[in-house]
PAZAPA-4460 file (N, C-alpha, C; in steps of 0.05 Angstrom, whole numbers, plus 32768, in hexadecimal, padded with zeros to 4 digits):
% residues 54
    n_x    n_y    n_z   ca_x   ca_y   ca_z    c_x    c_y    c_z   seq   type   mol
   8A91   7B8D   7FCF   8AB0   7B91   7FC5   8ACB   7B8E   7FD1     1      X     A
   8ADC   7B82   7FC9   8AED   7B7F   7FD8   8B0C   7B8A   7FCD     2      X     A
   8B19   7B90   7FD8   8B3C   7B9A   7FD2   8B54   7B80   7FCD     3      X     A
   8B55   7B7B   7FB4   8B60   7B60   7FB0   8B81   7B58   7FC0     4      X     A
   8B7C   7B52   7FD1   8B9A   7B55   7FE1   8B98   7B6C   7FF4     5      X     A
   8B8B   7B73   7FF9   8B8C   7B8A   800E   8B94   7B7F   8026     6      X     A
   8BA5   7B84   8036   8BA1   7B7C   805D   8B87   7B76   8068     7      X     A
   8B87   7B69   807E   8B71   7B78   809A   8B6C   7B96   80A5     8      X     A
   8B88   7BA5   809A   8B8C   7BBA   80A6   8B7D   7BDA   8092     9      X     A
   8B70   7BC3   8080   8B6B   7BD6   8067   8B4B   7BD3   805F    10      X     A
   8B40   7BEF   8069   8B23   7BEE   8064   8B25   7C09   8049    11      X     A
   8AFF   7C08   8044   8B00   7C1F   802E   8ADA   7C2D   8031    12      X     A
   8AE4   7C3D   8025   8ACC   7C4E   801B   8ABB   7C58   7FFC    13      X     A
   8AAB   7C53   7FFC   8AB1   7C60   7FDD   8A98   7C6E   7FD4    14      X     A
   8A94   7C7C   7FBD   8A81   7C8B   7FBD   8A7B   7C95   7F98    15      X     A
   8A68   7C8C   7F85   8A65   7C9C   7F70   8A57   7CB4   7F6A    16      X     A
   8A5A   7CC5   7F59   8A4D   7CE3   7F56   8A47   7CDF   7F41    17      X     A
   8A35   7CE6   7F33   8A26   7CEF   7F18   8A38   7D05   7F0A    18      X     A
   8A40   7D08   7EFE   8A4E   7D1B   7EF1   8A36   7D31   7EDF    19      X     A
   8A20   7D3C   7EEC   8A05   7D49   7EDC   8A10   7D5D   7EBE    20      X     A
   8A28   7D64   7ECA   8A27   7D72   7EA6   8A2C   7D5D   7E93    21      X     A
   8A2B   7D4B   7E96   8A44   7D3D   7E80   8A22   7D2F   7E75    22      X     A
   8A2A   7D22   7E57   8A10   7D17   7E4D   8A20   7CF3   7E44    23      X     A
   8A37   7CF5   7E51   8A41   7CD1   7E48   8A39   7CC1   7E5D    24      X     A
   8A2A   7CC5   7E71   8A28   7CC1   7E8A   8A3B   7CB3   7E95    25      X     A
   8A4B   7CCF   7E9D   8A5E   7CCC   7EAE   8A5E   7CC3   7ECB    26      X     A
   8A6A   7CC4   7EDA   8A6B   7CC1   7EF9   8A93   7CBE   7F06    27      X     A
   8A89   7CD3   7F20   8AA2   7CD7   7F1E   8AA5   7CC3   7F36    28      X     A
   8ABE   7CB7   7F33   8AB7   7C9E   7F48   8AD7   7CA4   7F60    29      X     A
   8ACC   7C9B   7F83   8AE4   7CA8   7F97   8AE5   7C8C   7FA8    30      X     A
   8B02   7C7E   7FA3   8AFC   7C6D   7FBD   8B16   7C7A   7FCF    31      X     A
   8B0B   7C77   7FDF   8B14   7C85   7FFF   8B2B   7C62   8010    32      X     A
   8B46   7C60   8011   8B55   7C51   801C   8B5A   7C4F   8039    33      X     A
   8B51   7C3C   8052   8B65   7C4B   806F   8B6B   7C32   8067    34      X     A
   8B88   7C39   8084   8BA3   7C1D   807C   8BA2   7C2B   8095    35      X     A
   8BB1   7C12   80AE   8BBA   7C1A   80C8   8BD6   7C03   80C3    36      X     A
   8BE8   7C19   80C1   8BF9   7C0D   80BF   8C06   7C06   80D9    37      X     A
   8C20   7BFE   80DD   8C33   7BEF   80F0   8C32   7C02   810E    38      X     A
   8C2F   7C18   810C   8C31   7C2F   811C   8C18   7C31   811F    39      X     A
   8C07   7C2A   811D   8BE5   7C27   8120   8BDD   7C47   8120    40      X     A
   8BE9   7C57   810B   8BDD   7C6B   8103   8BD0   7C6C   80E0    41      X     A
   8BBB   7C77   80DD   8BA7   7C6E   80CB   8BB0   7C7E   80A8    42      X     A
   8BB6   7C73   8098   8BBE   7C76   807C   8BAD   7C7A   8073    43      X     A
   8BA2   7C92   8060   8B8F   7C98   8052   8B93   7C9E   803A    44      X     A
   8B88   7C8B   801B   8B8E   7C95   8008   8B75   7C99   7FF5    45      X     A
   8B79   7CAA   7FE3   8B61   7CAF   7FD4   8B65   7CAB   7FB3    46      X     A
   8B54   7C9B   7FAF   8B52   7C9B   7F98   8B43   7CA1   7F81    47      X     A
   8B40   7CBA   7F6C   8B2E   7CB9   7F5C   8B27   7CB0   7F3D    48      X     A
   8B0E   7CB3   7F2F   8B10   7CB0   7F0C   8AF7   7CA8   7F0E    49      X     A
   8AF3   7CAD   7EF4   8ADC   7CAF   7EE7   8AD7   7C99   7ECA    50      X     A
   8AB8   7C8C   7EDA   8AAC   7C71   7ECE   8A99   7C7E   7EBC    51      X     A
   8A8F   7C65   7EAD   8A79   7C77   7E8C   8A59   7C5F   7E94    52      X     A
   8A4F   7C68   7E94   8A38   7C4A   7E8B   8A2B   7C41   7EAD    53      X     A
   8A2E   7C50   7EC5   8A25   7C47   7EDF   8A05   7C48   7EE5    54      X     A
***
């Protein structure tokens, strides 16, 4: 997977977890982005959402 337009200092991890109480084939998606800024400190951003039919 590639993050479009991401600088070289940007890395990521992702995880998909089935929503067991759902009968709609839902999954909770989590993407965590790590970016090392100009001051060499790592910034972390978390994006979460739901997806069907995984």
